[in-house]
TIVO-2410 file (N, C-alpha, C; in nm, 3 decimals):
# residues 179
REC num residu      c1      c2      c3 atome chaine
REC   1      X   3.278   0.515   0.727     N      A
REC   1      X   3.284   0.394   0.613    CA      A
REC   1      X   3.147   0.308   0.691     C      A
REC   2      X   3.138   0.307   0.804     N      A
REC   2      X   3.037   0.205   0.831    CA      A
REC   2      X   2.886   0.256   0.822     C      A
REC   3      X   2.887   0.416   0.819     N      A
REC   3      X   2.768   0.463   0.817    CA      A
REC   3      X   2.720   0.445   0.634     C      A
REC   4      X   2.809   0.435   0.564     N      A
REC   4      X   2.793   0.428   0.368    CA      A
REC   4      X   2.744   0.283   0.373     C      A
REC   5      X   2.802   0.194   0.460     N      A
REC   5      X   2.770   0.035   0.440    CA      A
REC   5      X   2.616   0.056   0.475     C      A
REC   6      X   2.583   0.091   0.606     N      A
REC   6      X   2.467   0.071   0.640    CA      A
REC   6      X   2.367   0.140   0.548     C      A
REC   7      X   2.381   0.263   0.519     N      A
REC   7      X   2.303   0.312   0.411    CA      A
REC   7      X   2.281   0.259   0.294     C      A
REC   8      X   2.397   0.197   0.239     N      A
REC   8      X   2.377   0.116   0.105    CA      A
REC   8      X   2.282  -0.023   0.119     C      A
REC   9      X   2.286  -0.092   0.224     N      A
REC   9      X   2.222  -0.205   0.254    CA      A
REC   9      X   2.076  -0.154   0.283     C      A
REC  10      X   2.029  -0.054   0.348     N      A
REC  10      X   1.915  -0.011   0.375    CA      A
REC  10      X   1.836   0.030   0.214     C      A
REC  11      X   1.935   0.128   0.167     N      A
REC  11      X   1.872   0.117   0.044    CA      A
REC  11      X   1.834   0.011  -0.063     C      A
REC  12      X   1.948  -0.079  -0.064     N      A
REC  12      X   1.929  -0.220  -0.107    CA      A
REC  12      X   1.798  -0.312  -0.102     C      A
REC  13      X   1.787  -0.268   0.035     N      A
REC  13      X   1.679  -0.367   0.078    CA      A
REC  13      X   1.549  -0.287   0.029     C      A
REC  14      X   1.529  -0.179   0.064     N      A
REC  14      X   1.434  -0.104   0.029    CA      A
REC  14      X   1.384  -0.097  -0.144     C      A
REC  15      X   1.482  -0.111  -0.196     N      A
REC  15      X   1.472  -0.115  -0.336    CA      A
REC  15      X   1.410  -0.228  -0.401     C      A
REC  16      X   1.461  -0.346  -0.340     N      A
REC  16      X   1.429  -0.491  -0.352    CA      A
REC  16      X   1.287  -0.496  -0.306     C      A
REC  17      X   1.243  -0.489  -0.197     N      A
REC  17      X   1.108  -0.474  -0.138    CA      A
REC  17      X   1.002  -0.424  -0.224     C      A
REC  18      X   1.022  -0.287  -0.294     N      A
REC  18      X   0.953  -0.231  -0.381    CA      A
REC  18      X   0.941  -0.266  -0.504     C      A
REC  19      X   1.059  -0.322  -0.525     N      A
REC  19      X   1.057  -0.402  -0.676    CA      A
REC  19      X   0.959  -0.530  -0.666     C      A
REC  20      X   0.989  -0.600  -0.546     N      A
REC  20      X   0.921  -0.722  -0.523    CA      A
REC  20      X   0.746  -0.690  -0.536     C      A
REC  21      X   0.696  -0.569  -0.448     N      A
REC  21      X   0.598  -0.561  -0.432    CA      A
REC  21      X   0.497  -0.489  -0.568     C      A
REC  22      X   0.600  -0.427  -0.679     N      A
REC  22      X   0.540  -0.382  -0.777    CA      A
REC  22      X   0.529  -0.518  -0.882     C      A
REC  23      X   0.582  -0.621  -0.868     N      A
REC  23      X   0.551  -0.734  -0.934    CA      A
REC  23      X   0.379  -0.773  -0.930     C      A
REC  24      X   0.348  -0.770  -0.803     N      A
REC  24      X   0.185  -0.858  -0.784    CA      A
REC  24      X   0.091  -0.729  -0.884     C      A
REC  25      X   0.148  -0.598  -0.906     N      A
REC  25      X   0.050  -0.519  -0.962    CA      A
REC  25      X   0.020  -0.555  -1.110     C      A
REC  26      X   0.136  -0.618  -1.155     N      A
REC  26      X   0.124  -0.683  -1.312    CA      A
REC  26      X   0.075  -0.814  -1.312     C      A
REC  27      X   0.057  -0.903  -1.196     N      A
REC  27      X  -0.028  -1.036  -1.202    CA      A
REC  27      X  -0.168  -1.026  -1.234     C      A
REC  28      X  -0.208  -1.119  -1.283     N      A
REC  28      X  -0.366  -1.115  -1.313    CA      A
REC  28      X  -0.418  -1.150  -1.205     C      A
REC  29      X  -0.535  -1.054  -1.169     N      A
REC  29      X  -0.635  -1.061  -1.049    CA      A
REC  29      X  -0.716  -1.172  -1.061     C      A
REC  30      X  -0.762  -1.237  -0.944     N      A
REC  30      X  -0.858  -1.334  -0.992    CA      A
REC  30      X  -1.017  -1.257  -0.985     C      A
REC  31      X  -1.119  -1.304  -1.026     N      A
REC  31      X  -1.261  -1.308  -1.032    CA      A
REC  31      X  -1.321  -1.354  -0.901     C      A
REC  32      X  -1.440  -1.260  -0.861     N      A
REC  32      X  -1.527  -1.266  -0.739    CA      A
REC  32      X  -1.636  -1.380  -0.787     C      A
REC  33      X  -1.745  -1.372  -0.735     N      A
REC  33      X  -1.855  -1.473  -0.760    CA      A
REC  33      X  -1.938  -1.383  -0.866     C      A
REC  34      X  -1.934  -1.263  -0.845     N      A
REC  34      X  -2.003  -1.183  -0.950    CA      A
REC  34      X  -1.960  -1.163  -1.096     C      A
REC  35      X  -1.820  -1.221  -1.106     N      A
REC  35      X  -1.741  -1.198  -1.233    CA      A
REC  35      X  -1.665  -1.073  -1.236     C      A
REC  36      X  -1.664  -1.026  -1.117     N      A
REC  36      X  -1.563  -0.877  -1.120    CA      A
REC  36      X  -1.419  -0.929  -1.075     C      A
REC  37      X  -1.353  -0.840  -1.154     N      A
REC  37      X  -1.193  -0.859  -1.088    CA      A
REC  37      X  -1.177  -0.778  -0.943     C      A
REC  38      X  -1.132  -0.876  -0.895     N      A
REC  38      X  -1.090  -0.834  -0.754    CA      A
REC  38      X  -0.947  -0.802  -0.702     C      A
REC  39      X  -0.924  -0.661  -0.672     N      A
REC  39      X  -0.853  -0.641  -0.649    CA      A
REC  39      X  -0.791  -0.645  -0.472     C      A
REC  40      X  -0.670  -0.707  -0.436     N      A
REC  40      X  -0.624  -0.716  -0.281    CA      A
REC  40      X  -0.482  -0.674  -0.278     C      A
REC  41      X  -0.483  -0.601  -0.150     N      A
REC  41      X  -0.293  -0.613  -0.149    CA      A
REC  41      X  -0.229  -0.760  -0.130     C      A
REC  42      X  -0.114  -0.748  -0.167     N      A
REC  42      X  -0.028  -0.896  -0.155    CA      A
REC  42      X  -0.013  -0.945  -0.003     C      A
REC  43      X  -0.024  -1.041   0.019     N      A
REC  43      X  -0.011  -1.117   0.133    CA      A
REC  43      X   0.122  -1.057   0.200     C      A
REC  44      X   0.239  -1.019   0.143     N      A
REC  44      X   0.342  -0.955   0.228    CA      A
REC  44      X   0.306  -0.868   0.307     C      A
REC  45      X   0.199  -0.757   0.286     N      A
REC  45      X   0.149  -0.694   0.381    CA      A
REC  45      X   0.121  -0.727   0.527     C      A
REC  46      X   0.040  -0.820   0.544     N      A
REC  46      X   0.023  -0.906   0.642    CA      A
REC  46      X   0.155  -0.948   0.732     C      A
REC  47      X   0.203  -1.050   0.635     N      A
REC  47      X   0.340  -1.117   0.705    CA      A
REC  47      X   0.427  -1.000   0.721     C      A
REC  48      X   0.439  -0.855   0.644     N      A
REC  48      X   0.531  -0.768   0.739    CA      A
REC  48      X   0.463  -0.715   0.831     C      A
REC  49      X   0.327  -0.681   0.841     N      A
REC  49      X   0.263  -0.619   0.957    CA      A
REC  49      X   0.287  -0.706   1.076     C      A
REC  50      X   0.285  -0.845   1.082     N      A
REC  50      X   0.299  -0.936   1.199    CA      A
REC  50      X   0.435  -0.927   1.232     C      A
REC  51      X   0.564  -0.914   1.139     N      A
REC  51      X   0.688  -0.921   1.169    CA      A
REC  51      X   0.714  -0.787   1.239     C      A
REC  52      X   0.633  -0.648   1.191     N      A
REC  52      X   0.692  -0.565   1.222    CA      A
REC  52      X   0.634  -0.536   1.407     C      A
REC  53      X   0.518  -0.570   1.446     N      A
REC  53      X   0.474  -0.579   1.564    CA      A
REC  53      X   0.550  -0.639   1.624     C      A
REC  54      X   0.569  -0.778   1.586     N      A
REC  54      X   0.698  -0.877   1.677    CA      A
REC  54      X   0.795  -0.815   1.712     C      A
REC  55      X   0.878  -0.752   1.632     N      A
REC  55      X   0.996  -0.688   1.625    CA      A
REC  55      X   0.947  -0.593   1.732     C      A
REC  56      X   0.895  -0.495   1.738     N      A
REC  56      X   0.861  -0.399   1.833    CA      A
REC  56      X   0.831  -0.450   1.983     C      A
REC  57      X   0.744  -0.554   2.009     N      A
REC  57      X   0.748  -0.648   2.117    CA      A
REC  57      X   0.887  -0.693   2.173     C      A
REC  58      X   0.955  -0.748   2.073     N      A
REC  58      X   1.080  -0.809   2.124    CA      A
REC  58      X   1.185  -0.690   2.171     C      A
REC  59      X   1.178  -0.580   2.097     N      A
REC  59      X   1.273  -0.463   2.137    CA      A
REC  59      X   1.246  -0.422   2.271     C      A
REC  60      X   1.106  -0.380   2.265     N      A
REC  60      X   1.058  -0.301   2.395    CA      A
REC  60      X   1.069  -0.424   2.502     C      A
REC  61      X   1.057  -0.507   2.491     N      A
REC  61      X   1.063  -0.637   2.582    CA      A
REC  61      X   1.197  -0.654   2.672     C      A
REC  62      X   1.316  -0.671   2.556     N      A
REC  62      X   1.425  -0.689   2.602    CA      A
REC  62      X   1.516  -0.586   2.650     C      A
REC  63      X   1.442  -0.478   2.631     N      A
REC  63      X   1.545  -0.365   2.704    CA      A
REC  63      X   1.483  -0.329   2.801     C      A
REC  64      X   1.351  -0.339   2.842     N      A
REC  64      X   1.263  -0.307   2.969    CA      A
REC  64      X   1.309  -0.399   3.093     C      A
REC  65      X   1.362  -0.513   3.040     N      A
REC  65      X   1.419  -0.617   3.152    CA      A
REC  65      X   1.570  -0.602   3.142     C      A
REC  66      X   1.631  -0.491   3.075     N      A
REC  66      X   1.781  -0.490   3.088    CA      A
REC  66      X   1.786  -0.376   3.175     C      A
REC  67      X   1.895  -0.402   3.314     N      A
REC  67      X   1.866  -0.298   3.453    CA      A
REC  67      X   1.958  -0.172   3.391     C      A
REC  68      X   2.030  -0.190   3.304     N      A
REC  68      X   2.104  -0.034   3.253    CA      A
REC  68      X   1.990   0.026   3.177     C      A
REC  69      X   1.899   0.006   3.116     N      A
REC  69      X   1.778   0.068   3.031    CA      A
REC  69      X   1.697   0.142   3.108     C      A
REC  70      X   1.721   0.140   3.237     N      A
REC  70      X   1.589   0.153   3.306    CA      A
REC  70      X   1.616   0.339   3.349     C      A
REC  71      X   1.652   0.409   3.283     N      A
REC  71      X   1.659   0.541   3.287    CA      A
REC  71      X   1.557   0.632   3.214     C      A
REC  72      X   1.495   0.728   3.227     N      A
REC  72      X   1.348   0.801   3.165    CA      A
REC  72      X   1.387   0.778   3.018     C      A
REC  73      X   1.489   0.872   2.959     N      A
REC  73      X   1.529   0.871   2.810    CA      A
REC  73      X   1.514   0.763   2.758     C      A
REC  74      X   1.573   0.639   2.802     N      A
REC  74      X   1.615   0.490   2.736    CA      A
REC  74      X   1.415   0.468   2.752     C      A
REC  75      X   1.354   0.443   2.808     N      A
REC  75      X   1.240   0.412   2.815    CA      A
REC  75      X   1.167   0.485   2.745     C      A
REC  76      X   1.156   0.613   2.709     N      A
REC  76      X   1.089   0.690   2.628    CA      A
REC  76      X   1.146   0.683   2.476     C      A
REC  77      X   1.246   0.639   2.485     N      A
REC  77      X   1.305   0.637   2.330    CA      A
REC  77      X   1.251   0.465   2.302     C      A
REC  78      X   1.239   0.389   2.392     N      A
REC  78      X   1.188   0.265   2.347    CA      A
REC  78      X   1.062   0.227   2.317     C      A
REC  79      X   0.979   0.330   2.382     N      A
REC  79      X   0.834   0.326   2.352    CA      A
REC  79      X   0.781   0.395   2.225     C      A
REC  80      X   0.868   0.489   2.176     N      A
REC  80      X   0.880   0.572   2.064    CA      A
REC  80      X   0.914   0.439   1.941     C      A
REC  81      X   1.008   0.372   1.986     N      A
REC  81      X   1.052   0.264   1.882    CA      A
REC  81      X   0.920   0.160   1.846     C      A
REC  82      X   0.889   0.135   1.981     N      A
REC  82      X   0.773   0.013   1.972    CA      A
REC  82      X   0.662   0.086   1.894     C      A
REC  83      X   0.639   0.210   1.921     N      A
REC  83      X   0.505   0.250   1.883    CA      A
REC  83      X   0.505   0.274   1.690     C      A
REC  84      X   0.635   0.288   1.670     N      A
REC  84      X   0.657   0.314   1.514    CA      A
REC  84      X   0.649   0.163   1.464     C      A
REC  85      X   0.706   0.093   1.506     N      A
REC  85      X   0.712  -0.048   1.468    CA      A
REC  85      X   0.576  -0.105   1.474     C      A
REC  86      X   0.507  -0.095   1.600     N      A
REC  86      X   0.361  -0.158   1.588    CA      A
REC  86      X   0.267  -0.087   1.500     C      A
REC  87      X   0.291   0.048   1.518     N      A
REC  87      X   0.190   0.132   1.398    CA      A
REC  87      X   0.227   0.096   1.243     C      A
REC  88      X   0.338   0.070   1.196     N      A
REC  88      X   0.363   0.031   1.058    CA      A
REC  88      X   0.292  -0.098   1.074     C      A
REC  89      X   0.327  -0.186   1.159     N      A
REC  89      X   0.260  -0.313   1.150    CA      A
REC  89      X   0.101  -0.326   1.110     C      A
REC  90      X   0.078  -0.261   1.216     N      A
REC  90      X  -0.060  -0.247   1.230    CA      A
REC  90      X  -0.133  -0.183   1.093     C      A
REC  91      X  -0.059  -0.098   1.040     N      A
REC  91      X  -0.140  -0.009   0.926    CA      A
REC  91      X  -0.096  -0.112   0.806     C      A
REC  92      X  -0.013  -0.206   0.794     N      A
REC  92      X   0.028  -0.283   0.687    CA      A
REC  92      X  -0.075  -0.418   0.698     C      A
REC  93      X  -0.129  -0.458   0.806     N      A
REC  93      X  -0.243  -0.551   0.855    CA      A
REC  93      X  -0.370  -0.505   0.799     C      A
REC  94      X  -0.377  -0.401   0.838     N      A
REC  94      X  -0.568  -0.333   0.829    CA      A
REC  94      X  -0.534  -0.307   0.650     C      A
REC  95      X  -0.440  -0.265   0.610     N      A
REC  95      X  -0.429  -0.239   0.447    CA      A
REC  95      X  -0.460  -0.350   0.386     C      A
REC  96      X  -0.411  -0.474   0.438     N      A
REC  96      X  -0.428  -0.607   0.364    CA      A
REC  96      X  -0.566  -0.655   0.388     C      A
REC  97      X  -0.624  -0.648   0.491     N      A
REC  97      X  -0.748  -0.675   0.550    CA      A
REC  97      X  -0.864  -0.608   0.491     C      A
REC  98      X  -0.850  -0.462   0.490     N      A
REC  98      X  -0.969  -0.371   0.446    CA      A
REC  98      X  -0.963  -0.294   0.277     C      A
REC  99      X  -0.821  -0.268   0.242     N      A
REC  99      X  -0.824  -0.217   0.107    CA      A
REC  99      X  -0.870  -0.322   0.006     C      A
REC 100      X  -0.963  -0.328  -0.066     N      A
REC 100      X  -1.000  -0.425  -0.173    CA      A
REC 100      X  -1.089  -0.331  -0.301     C      A
REC 101      X  -1.038  -0.386  -0.414     N      A
REC 101      X  -1.126  -0.292  -0.530    CA      A
REC 101      X  -1.194  -0.413  -0.642     C      A
REC 102      X  -1.286  -0.351  -0.669     N      A
REC 102      X  -1.349  -0.446  -0.770    CA      A
REC 102      X  -1.384  -0.372  -0.915     C      A
REC 103      X  -1.383  -0.418  -1.019     N      A
REC 103      X  -1.413  -0.366  -1.134    CA      A
REC 103      X  -1.444  -0.460  -1.263     C      A
REC 104      X  -1.554  -0.391  -1.345     N      A
REC 104      X  -1.600  -0.481  -1.464    CA      A
REC 104      X  -1.568  -0.408  -1.553     C      A
REC 105      X  -1.664  -0.425  -1.633     N      A
REC 105      X  -1.676  -0.359  -1.774    CA      A
REC 105      X  -1.748  -0.213  -1.769     C      A
REC 106      X  -1.848  -0.196  -1.649     N      A
REC 106      X  -1.931  -0.068  -1.625    CA      A
REC 106      X  -1.876   0.004  -1.558     C      A
REC 107      X  -1.794  -0.047  -1.417     N      A
REC 107      X  -1.757   0.043  -1.313    CA      A
REC 107      X  -1.631  -0.021  -1.230     C      A
REC 108      X  -1.586   0.091  -1.146     N      A
REC 108      X  -1.491   0.052  -1.057    CA      A
REC 108      X  -1.527   0.091  -0.937     C      A
REC 109      X  -1.518  -0.002  -0.824     N      A
REC 109      X  -1.540   0.028  -0.693    CA      A
REC 109      X  -1.444  -0.010  -0.589     C      A
REC 110      X  -1.394   0.095  -0.501     N      A
REC 110      X  -1.294   0.058  -0.385    CA      A
REC 110      X  -1.328   0.075  -0.222     C      A
REC 111      X  -1.305  -0.006  -0.167     N      A
REC 111      X  -1.317   0.002   0.001    CA      A
REC 111      X  -1.190   0.057   0.051     C      A
REC 112      X  -1.149   0.157   0.107     N      A
REC 112      X  -1.042   0.198   0.153    CA      A
REC 112      X  -1.018   0.141   0.317     C      A
REC 113      X  -0.906   0.174   0.395     N      A
REC 113      X  -0.903   0.083   0.506    CA      A
REC 113      X  -0.985   0.125   0.644     C      A
REC 114      X  -1.058   0.246   0.623     N      A
REC 114      X  -1.130   0.281   0.722    CA      A
REC 114      X  -1.294   0.257   0.658     C      A
REC 115      X  -1.314   0.179   0.579     N      A
REC 115      X  -1.463   0.142   0.525    CA      A
REC 115      X  -1.542   0.212   0.416     C      A
REC 116      X  -1.486   0.308   0.379     N      A
REC 116      X  -1.528   0.398   0.292    CA      A
REC 116      X  -1.550   0.355   0.156     C      A
REC 117      X  -1.654   0.335   0.102     N      A
REC 117      X  -1.670   0.239  -0.034    CA      A
REC 117      X  -1.731   0.358  -0.132     C      A
REC 118      X  -1.651   0.367  -0.234     N      A
REC 118      X  -1.694   0.447  -0.332    CA      A
REC 118      X  -1.669   0.386  -0.496     C      A
REC 119      X  -1.792   0.429  -0.583     N      A
REC 119      X  -1.759   0.363  -0.693    CA      A
REC 119      X  -1.790   0.456  -0.816     C      A
REC 120      X  -1.731   0.437  -0.917     N      A
REC 120      X  -1.715   0.525  -1.043    CA      A
REC 120      X  -1.725   0.459  -1.175     C      A
REC 121      X  -1.834   0.486  -1.254     N      A
REC 121      X  -1.853   0.432  -1.375    CA      A
REC 121      X  -1.748   0.482  -1.469     C      A
REC 122      X  -1.721   0.369  -1.559     N      A
REC 122      X  -1.598   0.405  -1.624    CA      A
REC 122      X  -1.647   0.517  -1.738     C      A
REC 123      X  -1.760   0.516  -1.808     N      A
REC 123      X  -1.798   0.636  -1.897    CA      A
REC 123      X  -1.789   0.770  -1.820     C      A
REC 124      X  -1.833   0.772  -1.698     N      A
REC 124      X  -1.785   0.917  -1.643    CA      A
REC 124      X  -1.650   0.950  -1.575     C      A
REC 125      X  -1.571   0.851  -1.618     N      A
REC 125      X  -1.429   0.899  -1.518    CA      A
REC 125      X  -1.357   0.979  -1.619     C      A
REC 126      X  -1.304   1.120  -1.533     N      A
REC 126      X  -1.266   1.225  -1.609    CA      A
REC 126      X  -1.133   1.245  -1.591     C      A
REC 127      X  -1.089   1.217  -1.498     N      A
REC 127      X  -0.931   1.231  -1.432    CA      A
REC 127      X  -0.865   1.110  -1.324     C      A
REC 128      X  -0.766   1.067  -1.378     N      A
REC 128      X  -0.686   1.004  -1.332    CA      A
REC 128      X  -0.521   1.097  -1.249     C      A
REC 129      X  -0.497   1.046  -1.144     N      A
REC 129      X  -0.355   1.108  -1.100    CA      A
REC 129      X  -0.313   0.991  -0.971     C      A
REC 130      X  -0.161   1.040  -0.973     N      A
REC 130      X  -0.079   0.941  -0.885    CA      A
REC 130      X  -0.031   1.052  -0.789     C      A
REC 131      X  -0.022   1.013  -0.644     N      A
REC 131      X   0.051   1.062  -0.563    CA      A
REC 131      X   0.166   0.992  -0.521     C      A
REC 132      X   0.268   1.009  -0.532     N      A
REC 132      X   0.377   0.958  -0.521    CA      A
REC 132      X   0.404   0.918  -0.337     C      A
REC 133      X   0.358   1.016  -0.274     N      A
REC 133      X   0.371   1.024  -0.128    CA      A
REC 133      X   0.294   0.918  -0.062     C      A
REC 134      X   0.176   0.907  -0.109     N      A
REC 134      X   0.051   0.808  -0.046    CA      A
REC 134      X   0.058   0.679  -0.133     C      A
REC 135      X   0.135   0.672  -0.245     N      A
REC 135      X   0.134   0.579  -0.333    CA      A
REC 135      X  -0.023   0.534  -0.383     C      A
REC 136      X  -0.110   0.619  -0.402     N      A
REC 136      X  -0.221   0.603  -0.416    CA      A
REC 136      X  -0.281   0.670  -0.594     C      A
REC 137      X  -0.346   0.590  -0.648     N      A
REC 137      X  -0.394   0.616  -0.769    CA      A
REC 137      X  -0.529   0.654  -0.757     C      A
REC 138      X  -0.568   0.771  -0.789     N      A
REC 138      X  -0.706   0.855  -0.794    CA      A
REC 138      X  -0.786   0.869  -0.898     C      A
REC 139      X  -0.921   0.781  -0.920     N      A
REC 139      X  -0.945   0.796  -1.014    CA      A
REC 139      X  -1.118   0.905  -1.002     C      A
REC 140      X  -1.126   0.986  -1.060     N      A
REC 140      X  -1.224   1.086  -1.040    CA      A
REC 140      X  -1.319   1.120  -1.147     C      A
REC 141      X  -1.446   1.123  -1.134     N      A
REC 141      X  -1.560   1.127  -1.231    CA      A
REC 141      X  -1.621   1.246  -1.223     C      A
REC 142      X  -1.692   1.278  -1.302     N      A
REC 142      X  -1.753   1.408  -1.367    CA      A
REC 142      X  -1.829   1.486  -1.245     C      A
REC 143      X  -1.871   1.367  -1.153     N      A
REC 143      X  -1.935   1.434  -1.035    CA      A
REC 143      X  -1.845   1.438  -0.908     C      A
REC 144      X  -1.757   1.408  -0.935     N      A
REC 144      X  -1.651   1.445  -0.821    CA      A
REC 144      X  -1.630   1.329  -0.706     C      A
REC 145      X  -1.699   1.191  -0.739     N      A
REC 145      X  -1.676   1.070  -0.702    CA      A
REC 145      X  -1.530   1.038  -0.730     C      A
REC 146      X  -1.457   0.978  -0.618     N      A
REC 146      X  -1.306   0.967  -0.639    CA      A
REC 146      X  -1.307   0.782  -0.566     C      A
REC 147      X  -1.222   0.722  -0.660     N      A
REC 147      X  -1.196   0.592  -0.609    CA      A
REC 147      X  -1.047   0.604  -0.599     C      A
REC 148      X  -1.001   0.541  -0.491     N      A
REC 148      X  -0.851   0.551  -0.483    CA      A
REC 148      X  -0.799   0.397  -0.436     C      A
REC 149      X  -0.715   0.363  -0.513     N      A
REC 149      X  -0.647   0.279  -0.560    CA      A
REC 149      X  -0.481   0.235  -0.489     C      A
REC 150      X  -0.413   0.178  -0.402     N      A
REC 150      X  -0.307   0.166  -0.371    CA      A
REC 150      X  -0.212   0.127  -0.503     C      A
REC 151      X  -0.101   0.135  -0.509     N      A
REC 151      X  -0.023   0.098  -0.639    CA      A
REC 151      X   0.027  -0.027  -0.623     C      A
REC 152      X   0.027  -0.108  -0.496     N      A
REC 152      X   0.059  -0.249  -0.477    CA      A
REC 152      X  -0.071  -0.344  -0.482     C      A
REC 153      X  -0.163  -0.307  -0.516     N      A
REC 153      X  -0.295  -0.384  -0.525    CA      A
REC 153      X  -0.244  -0.471  -0.620     C      A
REC 154      X  -0.286  -0.625  -0.596     N      A
REC 154      X  -0.275  -0.712  -0.709    CA      A
REC 154      X  -0.349  -0.722  -0.812     C      A
REC 155      X  -0.297  -0.686  -0.943     N      A
REC 155      X  -0.354  -0.675  -1.045    CA      A
REC 155      X  -0.403  -0.546  -1.092     C      A
REC 156      X  -0.358  -0.446  -1.044     N      A
REC 156      X  -0.410  -0.306  -1.053    CA      A
REC 156      X  -0.344  -0.250  -1.191     C      A
REC 157      X  -0.244  -0.341  -1.253     N      A
REC 157      X  -0.193  -0.292  -1.388    CA      A
REC 157      X  -0.356  -0.288  -1.483     C      A
REC 158      X  -0.412  -0.405  -1.463     N      A
REC 158      X  -0.537  -0.442  -1.572    CA      A
REC 158      X  -0.634  -0.299  -1.505     C      A
REC 159      X  -0.655  -0.217  -1.443     N      A
REC 159      X  -0.721  -0.121  -1.414    CA      A
REC 159      X  -0.642   0.016  -1.511     C      A
REC 160      X  -0.525   0.016  -1.491     N      A
REC 160      X  -0.458   0.092  -1.590    CA      A
REC 160      X  -0.439   0.081  -1.706     C      A
REC 161      X  -0.463  -0.046  -1.760     N      A
REC 161      X  -0.476  -0.047  -1.922    CA      A
REC 161      X  -0.635  -0.025  -1.947     C      A
REC 162      X  -0.716  -0.047  -1.863     N      A
REC 162      X  -0.845  -0.025  -1.919    CA      A
REC 162      X  -0.881   0.119  -1.919     C      A
REC 163      X  -0.787   0.258  -1.794     N      A
REC 163      X  -0.787   0.323  -1.832    CA      A
REC 163      X  -0.738   0.417  -1.961     C      A
REC 164      X  -0.626   0.313  -2.011     N      A
REC 164      X  -0.586   0.377  -2.110    CA      A
REC 164      X  -0.681   0.380  -2.264     C      A
REC 165      X  -0.781   0.286  -2.233     N      A
REC 165      X  -0.869   0.238  -2.345    CA      A
REC 165      X  -0.964   0.348  -2.358     C      A
REC 166      X  -0.998   0.426  -2.246     N      A
REC 166      X  -1.098   0.537  -2.257    CA      A
REC 166      X  -1.039   0.685  -2.317     C      A
REC 167      X  -0.942   0.665  -2.349     N      A
REC 167      X  -0.889   0.787  -2.408    CA      A
REC 167      X  -0.904   0.921  -2.358     C      A
REC 168      X  -0.899   0.941  -2.215     N      A
REC 168      X  -0.886   1.039  -2.142    CA      A
REC 168      X  -0.818   1.139  -2.195     C      A
REC 169      X  -0.823   1.261  -2.140     N      A
REC 169      X  -0.738   1.375  -2.204    CA      A
REC 169      X  -0.679   1.416  -2.073     C      A
REC 170      X  -0.582   1.342  -2.075     N      A
REC 170      X  -0.480   1.364  -1.920    CA      A
REC 170      X  -0.336   1.356  -1.993     C      A
REC 171      X  -0.282   1.412  -1.925     N      A
REC 171      X  -0.125   1.394  -1.962    CA      A
REC 171      X  -0.088   1.270  -1.890     C      A
REC 172      X   0.028   1.256  -1.916     N      A
REC 172      X   0.111   1.098  -1.888    CA      A
REC 172      X   0.108   1.094  -1.737     C      A
REC 173      X   0.031   0.993  -1.690     N      A
REC 173      X   0.070   0.992  -1.524    CA      A
REC 173      X   0.154   0.890  -1.476     C      A
REC 174      X   0.234   0.944  -1.419     N      A
REC 174      X   0.372   0.863  -1.394    CA      A
REC 174      X   0.356   0.786  -1.251     C      A
REC 175      X   0.372   0.672  -1.259     N      A
REC 175      X   0.341   0.574  -1.168    CA      A
REC 175      X   0.422   0.484  -1.190     C      A
REC 176      X   0.532   0.450  -1.077     N      A
REC 176      X   0.656   0.382  -1.118    CA      A
REC 176      X   0.623   0.209  -1.132     C      A
REC 177      X   0.708   0.181  -1.228     N      A
REC 177      X   0.710   0.052  -1.264    CA      A
REC 177      X   0.596   0.021  -1.378     C      A
REC 178      X   0.527   0.117  -1.421     N      A
REC 178      X   0.388   0.069  -1.492    CA      A
REC 178      X   0.380   0.170  -1.623     C      A
REC 179      X   0.483   0.262  -1.653     N      A
REC 179      X   0.469   0.323  -1.748    CA      A
REC 179      X   0.589   0.270  -1.872     C      A
***
């Protein structure tokens, strides 16, 4: 019974967080100095990143100073938990800081978390797809250039609305919370 309650709580929290994040995609994104619409990750990613790293450090620190937790298997497990928490946290913080996209009437440009920047002109756009595993929307032009957008970018719905006006010959792209 205890496992069912834990699973229900975890599922509920996960669904709440995903629903909360998807609401940002429907918000109106701000314009930059050049008049382009700027899409950024919600601040939740930054705060969740800090929180995850902090929890990882607290768990690691609390158990390393516990005398009963000094056996090798416990220490290895703690290091694995720390690396998972810190890795998730750093990933969220980097996504918030680095993943940004801009679009205007002529084109869309995206910078990914490792600094790669790519742009696609709307008139050359030929394909749109979505990967549920990575939560990335992929816009590809006739020359093979690809712009990748995370589904949680603030204002990404405006991009999807713009794509709908282009009348591309693609099937229905199933993106959670947007169709």
